[in-house]
C-alpha positions as CSV (number, residue, x, y, z in Angstrom):
1,M,0.0,0.0,0.0
2,N,1.2,3.5,-0.9
3,F,1.2,6.3,1.7
4,E,1.5,10.0,0.7
5,L,1.8,13.0,3.1
6,K,0.2,16.3,1.9
7,T,-0.4,19.7,3.2
8,L,-4.2,19.9,3.3
9,D,-6.9,21.9,5.0
10,L,-10.6,21.0,5.0
11,A,-11.3,23.1,1.9
12,S,-8.6,21.4,-0.2
13,A,-9.5,17.9,1.3
14,A,-13.0,18.3,-0.1
15,L,-11.5,18.5,-3.6
16,Q,-9.6,15.2,-3.2
17,S,-11.1,12.6,-5.5
18,G,-11.2,9.0,-4.3
19,D,-13.4,6.4,-2.7
20,L,-13.4,7.6,0.9
21,L,-12.6,10.8,2.8
22,I,-12.1,10.5,6.5
23,V,-12.1,13.7,8.5
24,L,-10.6,13.6,11.9
25,V,-12.6,15.9,14.2
26,A,-11.0,17.0,17.5
27,D,-12.5,18.7,20.5
28,K,-11.0,22.0,19.5
29,Q,-11.7,22.1,15.8
30,P,-10.7,25.3,14.0
31,K,-13.6,27.4,12.8
32,T,-13.6,28.1,9.1
33,S,-16.2,28.8,6.5
34,D,-15.5,25.9,4.0
35,A,-18.1,23.3,3.1
36,L,-16.7,20.6,5.3
37,S,-16.4,22.8,8.4
38,T,-20.0,23.9,7.9
39,L,-21.2,20.3,7.6
40,I,-19.4,19.3,10.8
41,A,-20.8,22.3,12.7
42,H,-24.4,21.5,11.6
43,A,-24.0,17.8,12.5
44,Q,-22.7,18.7,15.9
45,K,-25.4,21.3,16.5
46,N,-28.2,18.9,15.6
47,G,-26.8,16.1,17.8
48,D,-25.9,13.8,14.9
49,F,-22.2,13.8,15.6
50,E,-19.7,14.7,18.4
51,A,-15.9,14.9,18.5
52,K,-15.7,12.3,21.3
53,T,-13.1,9.7,20.6
54,G,-14.5,6.9,18.3
55,K,-17.8,8.7,17.4
56,L,-18.5,8.6,13.7
57,L,-20.9,9.8,11.1
58,A,-20.9,8.2,7.6
59,M,-22.3,9.9,4.5
60,Y,-22.5,9.1,0.8
61,A,-22.3,11.4,-2.3
62,V,-22.2,14.6,-0.3
63,P,-22.5,17.7,-2.5
64,A,-19.2,19.7,-2.8
65,I,-17.2,16.6,-1.6
66,Q,-15.3,14.8,-4.4
67,A,-14.9,11.5,-2.6
68,R,-17.8,9.0,-2.9
69,H,-18.0,8.3,0.8
70,L,-17.4,10.7,3.7
71,L,-16.7,9.7,7.2
72,L,-16.5,12.1,10.1
73,L,-14.4,10.6,12.9
74,G,-14.1,12.0,16.4
75,I,-10.6,11.9,17.9
76,G,-11.2,13.7,21.2
77,D,-8.1,15.5,22.3
78,G,-6.1,14.4,19.3
79,S,-3.6,12.4,21.3
80,P,-1.9,9.3,19.8
81,Q,-4.0,7.1,22.1
82,A,-7.2,8.8,21.0
83,V,-6.3,8.5,17.4
84,R,-5.5,4.9,17.8
85,Q,-8.7,4.2,19.6
86,A,-10.8,6.1,17.0
87,L,-9.2,4.4,14.0
88,A,-9.8,0.9,15.5
89,G,-13.5,1.3,14.7
90,V,-13.2,2.1,11.0
91,A,-11.7,-1.1,9.6
92,G,-15.0,-1.9,7.9
93,P,-15.1,1.3,5.7
94,L,-11.4,1.0,4.9
95,T,-11.6,-2.6,3.7
96,R,-15.0,-2.6,1.9
97,D,-15.0,-3.7,-1.7
98,G,-14.2,-0.9,-4.1
99,T,-12.3,1.2,-1.6
100,E,-9.0,1.7,-3.3
101,R,-8.1,5.4,-2.7
102,V,-8.6,7.0,0.7
103,T,-7.8,10.4,2.1
104,V,-7.5,11.0,5.8
105,V,-7.3,14.7,6.9
106,S,-7.0,16.6,10.1
107,A,-8.1,20.2,10.3
108,Q,-5.7,20.9,13.2
109,P,-2.0,20.2,13.2
110,L,-1.0,16.7,14.0
111,A,1.7,15.7,16.5
112,D,4.3,13.2,15.4
113,G,2.8,10.5,17.7
114,A,-0.7,11.0,16.3
115,L,0.6,10.7,12.8
116,H,2.5,7.5,13.8
117,A,-0.7,6.0,15.4
118,L,-2.8,7.0,12.3
119,L,-0.5,5.4,9.8
120,Q,0.0,2.2,11.8
121,C,-3.7,1.8,12.3
122,L,-4.3,2.2,8.6
123,A,-1.6,-0.3,7.8
124,D,-2.9,-2.8,10.3
125,S,-6.4,-2.5,8.8
126,A,-5.1,-3.2,5.3
127,Y,-3.0,-6.2,6.4
128,L,-4.4,-9.6,5.3
129,Y,-2.7,-13.0,5.8
130,R,-2.9,-15.0,2.6
131,T,0.2,-17.2,2.5
132,T,-1.7,-20.4,3.3
133,K,-5.1,-19.0,2.5
134,P,-5.2,-18.0,-1.1
135,S,-9.0,-17.9,-1.1
136,A,-8.9,-14.9,1.2
137,K,-10.0,-11.9,-0.8
138,A,-7.3,-9.3,-1.0
139,V,-8.0,-5.8,0.5
140,A,-8.7,-3.4,-2.3
141,L,-7.0,-0.4,-0.5
142,K,-4.0,0.7,-2.6
143,S,-3.2,4.3,-1.7
144,V,-3.8,6.6,1.3
145,V,-3.2,10.3,1.4
146,L,-2.6,11.7,4.9
147,G,-3.4,15.4,5.1
148,A,-2.6,18.0,7.7
149,P,-1.9,21.7,7.8
150,N,1.6,21.1,9.3
151,A,2.6,18.3,6.8
152,P,6.2,19.7,6.1
153,A,7.0,19.4,9.8
154,L,5.9,15.8,9.9
155,E,8.2,14.5,7.1
156,R,10.6,12.7,9.4
157,A,7.8,11.2,11.6
158,F,6.1,10.1,8.4
159,E,9.2,8.2,7.1
160,V,9.7,6.5,10.5
161,A,6.0,5.5,10.6
162,K,6.1,4.1,7.1
163,A,9.2,2.0,7.9
164,T,7.7,0.9,11.2
165,A,4.6,-0.3,9.4
166,Q,6.7,-2.3,6.9
167,G,8.7,-3.9,9.7
168,V,5.5,-4.7,11.7
169,A,3.9,-6.3,8.6
170,F,7.1,-8.4,8.0
171,A,7.1,-9.6,11.6
172,R,3.3,-10.3,11.5
173,E,3.7,-12.3,8.3
174,W,6.3,-14.7,9.7
175,A,4.7,-15.1,13.1
176,N,1.4,-15.9,11.4
177,R,2.8,-18.7,9.2
178,P,2.1,-22.2,10.4
179,A,5.2,-24.1,11.6
180,N,5.5,-26.1,8.3
181,Y,5.7,-22.8,6.4
182,A,8.1,-21.2,8.9
183,T,10.7,-23.9,9.7
184,P,14.2,-22.9,11.0
185,K,15.5,-23.3,7.5
186,L,12.7,-21.1,6.0
187,L,13.3,-18.5,8.7
188,A,17.0,-18.5,7.7
189,E,16.1,-18.0,4.1
190,A,13.9,-15.0,5.1
191,A,17.0,-13.5,6.7
192,E,19.1,-14.2,3.7
193,S,16.5,-12.5,1.5
194,L,16.7,-9.4,3.6
195,A,20.4,-9.3,3.1
196,A,20.1,-9.9,-0.7
197,D,17.6,-7.0,-1.1
198,H,19.4,-4.5,1.1
199,K,23.1,-3.8,0.8
200,R,23.6,-2.6,4.4
201,I,22.5,-5.9,5.7
202,K,24.7,-9.0,5.8
203,C,23.7,-12.5,6.8
204,K,25.5,-15.5,8.1
205,I,23.7,-18.8,8.8
206,H,25.2,-21.3,11.3
207,K,24.1,-24.9,10.7
208,P,24.0,-27.7,13.3
209,E,27.7,-28.6,12.8
210,D,28.7,-24.9,13.2
211,V,26.6,-24.6,16.4
212,A,28.2,-27.8,17.8
213,K,31.7,-26.3,17.2
214,L,30.6,-23.2,19.1
215,G,29.7,-25.4,22.1
216,M,26.1,-24.3,22.2
217,G,25.0,-27.4,24.2
218,S,21.9,-25.8,25.6
219,F,20.6,-24.7,22.2
220,M,21.4,-28.1,20.7
221,A,19.6,-29.9,23.5
222,V,16.3,-28.2,22.7
223,A,16.6,-29.0,19.0
224,Q,17.6,-32.7,19.3
225,G,14.0,-34.0,19.4
226,S,13.0,-32.5,16.0
227,K,13.7,-33.8,12.5
228,E,13.9,-30.1,11.4
229,P,17.6,-29.1,11.7
230,L,18.3,-26.0,13.8
231,R,19.6,-22.7,12.4
232,F,21.5,-20.0,14.2
233,I,20.9,-16.8,12.2
234,E,23.3,-13.9,12.4
235,L,22.3,-10.6,10.8
236,H,24.4,-7.4,10.6
237,Y,23.2,-4.0,9.8
238,H,26.1,-1.6,9.0
239,G,25.1,2.0,9.3
240,A,28.1,3.4,11.2
241,D,31.8,3.0,10.9
242,K,33.2,-0.5,11.7
243,D,34.6,0.6,15.1
244,S,31.3,1.7,16.4
245,Q,29.9,-0.7,19.0
246,P,26.7,-2.4,17.8
247,V,23.5,-2.9,19.6
248,V,22.7,-6.7,19.6
249,L,19.1,-7.9,19.3
250,V,18.5,-11.5,20.2
251,G,15.2,-13.1,19.2
252,K,13.8,-16.4,20.4
253,G,13.1,-18.5,17.4
254,I,11.2,-21.6,18.5
255,T,9.2,-22.2,15.3
256,F,6.9,-24.6,17.1
257,D,6.8,-25.5,20.8
258,T,5.0,-28.7,21.9
259,G,6.7,-28.3,25.3
260,G,8.8,-31.4,24.5
261,I,8.6,-34.2,27.0
262,S,6.9,-31.8,29.4
263,I,4.2,-31.6,26.8
264,K,1.6,-28.8,26.7
265,P,-2.2,-29.4,26.9
266,A,-3.7,-29.9,23.4
267,G,-6.0,-26.8,23.7
268,D,-4.7,-23.9,21.8
269,M,-1.4,-25.6,21.1
270,D,-1.7,-24.5,17.5
271,E,-0.9,-21.0,18.7
272,M,2.6,-22.2,19.6
273,K,3.6,-21.5,16.0
274,Y,4.1,-17.9,17.3
275,D,6.7,-18.9,19.8
276,M,9.2,-17.4,17.3
277,G,7.6,-13.9,17.8
278,G,10.9,-12.6,19.2
279,A,12.7,-13.8,16.0
280,A,10.0,-12.3,13.8
281,S,10.4,-8.9,15.6
282,V,14.2,-9.0,15.0
283,L,13.5,-9.6,11.3
284,G,10.9,-6.9,11.2
285,T,13.3,-4.4,12.8
286,F,16.0,-5.1,10.3
287,R,13.4,-4.6,7.5
288,A,12.6,-1.2,8.9
289,L,16.3,-0.3,9.4
290,A,16.9,-1.0,5.7
291,E,14.3,1.6,4.8
292,L,15.5,4.4,7.2
293,K,19.3,3.7,7.0
294,P,20.2,5.2,10.4
295,E,23.9,5.6,11.3
296,I,24.2,2.8,13.8
297,N,25.5,-0.8,13.8
298,V,23.1,-3.5,14.8
299,V,23.6,-7.3,15.1
300,G,20.6,-9.6,15.1
301,L,20.9,-13.2,16.5
302,I,18.2,-15.7,16.1
303,P,18.5,-19.3,17.6
304,A,15.9,-21.1,15.6
305,C,14.6,-24.6,16.2
306,E,11.5,-26.7,17.1
307,N,10.8,-28.2,20.5
308,M,9.4,-31.7,19.9
309,P,8.8,-34.8,22.0
310,D,10.7,-37.3,19.9
311,G,12.5,-40.3,21.3
312,A,15.7,-38.4,21.0
313,A,14.3,-35.4,22.9
314,V,16.0,-34.0,26.0
315,K,14.4,-35.3,29.2
316,P,13.5,-33.7,32.5
317,G,16.5,-34.2,34.7
318,D,19.1,-34.1,31.9
319,V,22.0,-31.9,32.4
320,V,23.6,-29.9,29.5
321,T,26.5,-27.6,29.2
322,S,25.9,-24.2,27.8
323,M,28.4,-22.2,25.6
324,S,29.4,-20.2,28.7
325,G,30.5,-23.4,30.4
326,Q,27.7,-23.3,33.0
327,T,25.8,-26.6,33.4
328,I,22.0,-26.5,33.4
329,E,19.7,-29.1,34.8
330,I,16.6,-29.2,32.6
331,L,13.7,-29.7,35.1
332,N,11.1,-28.8,32.6
333,T,11.6,-29.2,28.8
334,D,8.8,-26.6,28.2
335,A,11.1,-23.9,29.6
336,E,13.1,-24.2,26.4
337,G,13.2,-20.5,25.3
338,R,15.7,-19.6,27.9
339,L,17.8,-22.6,26.9
340,V,18.3,-21.3,23.3
341,L,18.6,-17.7,24.4
342,C,21.4,-18.3,26.9
343,D,23.8,-19.6,24.3
344,A,22.9,-16.7,21.9
345,L,23.6,-14.2,24.7
346,T,27.0,-15.7,25.3
347,Y,27.7,-15.5,21.6
348,A,26.7,-11.8,21.7
349,E,29.7,-11.0,23.9
350,R,32.1,-11.3,20.9
351,F,30.7,-8.1,19.4
352,S,31.6,-6.0,22.4
353,P,28.1,-4.5,22.2
354,S,26.9,-1.1,23.6
355,A,23.8,-2.9,24.7
356,V,22.1,-6.3,24.2
357,V,18.3,-6.7,24.1
358,D,16.7,-10.1,23.9
359,I,13.1,-10.5,22.8
360,A,11.1,-13.6,23.6
361,T,7.6,-15.0,24.1
362,L,9.0,-16.5,27.2
363,T,6.5,-17.0,30.0
364,G,2.7,-17.3,30.7
365,A,3.5,-15.7,34.0
366,C,4.2,-12.4,32.2
367,V,0.7,-12.6,30.6
368,I,-0.8,-12.8,34.0
369,A,1.2,-9.9,35.3
370,L,0.8,-7.5,32.5
371,G,-1.9,-8.8,30.1
372,A,-1.7,-7.8,26.4
373,Q,-1.1,-4.1,27.0
374,R,2.6,-3.9,27.9
375,S,5.6,-6.2,27.3
376,G,7.6,-7.1,30.4
377,L,11.0,-5.3,30.7
378,F,13.9,-6.6,32.7
379,S,17.3,-5.0,32.8
380,N,20.6,-4.9,34.7
381,N,21.1,-1.3,33.5
382,D,18.9,1.6,34.6
383,A,19.7,3.9,31.7
384,L,19.1,1.1,29.1
385,A,15.8,0.3,30.8
386,Q,14.8,4.0,30.8
387,A,15.7,4.3,27.1
388,L,13.7,1.3,26.1
389,Q,10.7,2.4,28.2
390,A,10.9,5.9,26.6
391,A,11.1,4.4,23.1
392,G,8.1,2.2,23.8
393,D,6.1,5.2,25.0
394,Q,7.1,7.2,21.9
395,A,6.2,4.3,19.5
396,Q,3.0,3.5,21.5
397,D,4.5,0.0,21.9
398,H,4.6,0.1,25.7
399,C,6.6,-2.0,28.2
400,W,6.8,-2.1,32.0
401,R,9.9,-2.6,34.0
402,M,9.9,-5.6,36.4
403,P,12.3,-6.4,39.3
404,L,15.5,-8.4,39.2
405,D,16.3,-8.8,42.9
406,D,18.9,-11.5,43.6
407,E,16.5,-13.3,45.9
408,Y,14.5,-14.3,42.9
409,A,17.3,-16.6,41.8
410,E,17.2,-18.8,44.9
411,G,14.7,-21.1,43.2
412,L,17.1,-21.8,40.4
413,K,19.5,-23.6,42.6
414,T,20.0,-27.4,42.2
415,N,22.2,-30.1,43.6
416,F,23.1,-31.5,40.1
417,A,24.2,-28.5,38.0
418,D,25.2,-24.9,38.2
419,V,21.6,-23.8,37.6
420,A,18.2,-25.3,37.0
421,N,16.1,-24.0,34.1
422,V,13.0,-23.3,36.2
423,G,12.3,-22.0,39.6
424,G,8.7,-22.9,40.2
425,R,5.5,-21.0,39.5
426,P,5.8,-18.0,41.8
427,A,7.3,-15.0,40.0
428,G,7.8,-17.1,36.9
429,A,8.6,-14.2,34.5
430,I,11.2,-12.9,36.9
431,T,12.9,-16.2,37.6
432,A,13.1,-16.7,33.8
433,A,14.8,-13.4,33.5
434,K,17.2,-14.2,36.4
435,F,18.2,-17.3,34.5
436,L,19.1,-15.3,31.4
437,Q,21.0,-12.7,33.5
438,R,23.5,-15.4,34.4
439,F,24.7,-15.4,30.8
440,V,25.2,-11.7,30.1
441,G,28.3,-11.1,32.2
442,S,29.0,-7.3,32.4
443,M,27.1,-6.4,29.2
444,A,24.3,-3.8,29.5
445,W,21.4,-6.1,28.9
446,A,17.6,-6.0,28.7
447,H,15.0,-8.7,28.3
448,L,11.6,-8.1,26.8
449,D,9.0,-10.8,27.6
450,I,6.4,-10.4,24.8
451,A,4.3,-13.4,25.6
452,G,1.2,-11.3,26.1
453,T,1.8,-8.7,23.4
454,A,3.1,-10.5,20.3
455,W,-0.1,-12.4,19.7
456,R,-3.8,-11.9,20.0
457,S,-6.3,-14.7,20.4
458,G,-10.0,-14.8,19.7
459,A,-11.9,-13.7,16.6
460,K,-9.0,-11.6,15.5
461,K,-6.4,-14.3,16.2
462,G,-3.0,-13.4,14.8
463,A,0.4,-11.8,15.3
464,T,0.7,-8.1,16.3
465,G,4.2,-7.4,15.1
466,R,5.2,-6.1,18.5
467,P,7.7,-4.9,19.7
468,V,9.1,-3.8,16.3
469,G,8.0,-0.2,17.0
470,L,9.7,-0.1,20.4
471,L,13.0,-1.6,19.1
472,L,13.1,0.6,16.0
473,Q,12.5,3.8,18.1
474,Y,15.2,2.7,20.6
475,L,17.7,2.2,17.8
476,L,16.9,5.5,16.1
477,S,17.3,7.3,19.4
478,S,20.6,5.6,19.9
479,A,21.8,6.6,16.4
480,Q,21.1,10.2,17.3
481,G,23.9,10.2,19.8
482,A,22.4,8.7,23.0
483,A,24.5,6.1,24.7
484,P,22.1,5.0,27.4
485,A,23.9,1.8,28.3
486,E,27.0,3.7,29.3
487,Q,25.3,6.1,31.6
488,A,24.4,3.8,34.5
489,K,26.1,1.1,36.4
490,T,25.4,-2.4,35.2
491,V,24.3,-4.8,37.9
492,K,26.3,-8.0,37.5
493,P,24.8,-11.4,38.5
494,A,26.6,-13.6,40.9
495,K,29.4,-15.6,39.2
496,A,28.5,-19.2,38.5
497,S,31.0,-21.9,38.8
498,K,32.2,-23.6,35.6
499,A,32.3,-27.3,35.4
500,D,33.4,-29.9,32.9
501,K,30.5,-31.3,30.9
502,P,28.9,-34.0,33.0
503,A,27.0,-37.1,31.9
504,A,23.3,-36.8,31.9
505,V,21.8,-37.7,35.3
506,A,18.6,-39.4,36.1
507,K,16.1,-37.7,38.3
508,P,12.6,-38.6,39.3
509,G,10.1,-36.5,37.2
510,K,8.0,-33.8,38.8
511,A,4.5,-32.8,37.7
512,A,5.0,-30.8,34.5
513,V,4.3,-27.1,34.7
514,N,4.2,-25.3,31.4
515,V,6.2,-22.2,31.9
516,D,7.3,-21.2,28.4
517,G,5.4,-20.0,25.3
518,A,2.5,-18.3,27.1
519,D,0.2,-21.3,26.9
520,K,-3.1,-21.3,28.6
521,A,-2.3,-23.9,31.3
522,D,0.5,-21.8,32.7
523,A,-1.8,-18.8,32.9
524,Q,-4.1,-20.5,35.4
């Protein structure tokens, strides 16, 4: 879909030909004498319309209006939140048959955030998944003109919003695909295609033998029960000089999660195809970076594999050795996301990053804590956490910082390894983050648990593309000279003892508790 930004007032908007004209009406609407302003005033006076957020009045073939359909839409105070709430109710008119050209105009100047919300909502409305459903009728919408009196001042925000929409759509597409259309191999090919299409992006794919040489025993353990071979995807975006420290993004890429031997309940297990939502968000962010070309270096790491209950699958009680040398007792094979991430985090150290952010659909406990509104944010660095939270607020892709007190790690202690991979049900999102913290050393690190935000269930089931907006805004802010990770002391986790790789040990099984992948059972 093509977006265009124009300088328009209501008088000039009335002359825009097309299929639909949407007029955003705020509480404090400028008073002018043009036909549209007069129409709005009469509708309000007669009680047929009000500027309250989400209120609308639809009309057809209005004299003096060139567009076939006219929609007055109340946006209240005109804030980004109000614009987003209002646009959520107009998907029907936007996607009706025959609606190809749309103009959306605001009589009053738009803020950057309101424009961002407007464009993203329009893009979301036009998105339609068709990869495995060719019978789905494509949305007719082809072009959208966004009009505001202050359009020249919105050019940069417009470019960022367009790139964000492209990145979000890319992430949604891959997270929506069923597991047989989004295997680790296909995910790797998607990364390679990004590099082939954009010269600032380079891609390196590590196959099983490469991962074995790296000593990623934890990652390999998760993959060993699947016939689909793992892939470790390494992306590089080069926007600054080669000596500039990169930001490293690590995305969990479990392309399907059965829970392994600690198998999940059958209900809603189909949704576990989105357990690579973190990986999809990394791919989407790189897609957006390719459009904006900011002066920053970014590395993307995606450990991709399936978690299956084959006869060769890792068992509860098995002990594996991570790339860091720390041994891990796997008490629950459904806590696999942290097992693939920990090796990727260790690998990230070789790039001497300014900051590392991992993104994962990690725990159902985070869904209980924060629902679908905010992603969970954990960090060992105050400035990095503040920068990410500010970026989320600016992009309207919100997160909320959670604690990382050392006491939360007590439940991860075990008699048979350096650390256990689960710590029980209480504070499950936090103990998962504490596990990851053991593998970041002195790096400035943040963990985003997107189990509640990357996917929506129900009638509108599907991927959301979050947190592409947050990640992109953080990277753009960093490219503008901010160095948040260097402005605050990094809290180091307690050092773990290293041990030689032990033989797998047997341990009586415990009742399985599904703690990874945001499944419904864990949420109870």
